[in-house]
Steps between C-alpha positions, in 0.01 A plus 500: 500500500852402394424134570206519259682689225807278519283209387469668158869507417540125427223515238603506131592839355226477237229478768250781451411701809199726532444766760160620613542855373722720283795575725805435286584861418501618861694190607758559226546859621563362848720210386760727343550669838622175658662353188625797294773315306274221369494540121218246455292705743578825316396341168187352655404832659537677164278239334241531778501880477455484122215247524318704764546820294318318218226393743602136481492265799822355635339204673603200468871436517740210472646378827848506348465874440379547857796300632735731309336831590273477804694581818239319711613174337871586531599572861802274436638736232833657606422836335167533682662397827772760456248770406307427820806463722498122550790259466497145364437351844160666549208260461283552191190562711671793671602659167149436368362684805721799421379499138139489622565783747660709224193442282275608787691829519518550122 
């Protein structure tokens, strides 16, 4: 799964990404548990919560925003690694697996 997702990160930040269903609010609630100090994530979560409260969809998104806020695209991030108990030497796929496991338990 990490091998597939890692192919997205080289794409331009203005690339639009579409998911198959409305999942952004639940994913944002999860994301803050593994990346609590990310201010871009906190701002994005607030915007998502407000849009959903108004009954508005949150699908599509810009890849640049996903790169800044989506922990599944950021296993290399030092703050996420620290939150999950990994050091800089851990391979990205291993950190990604821990993020996925945390989501499964969320």
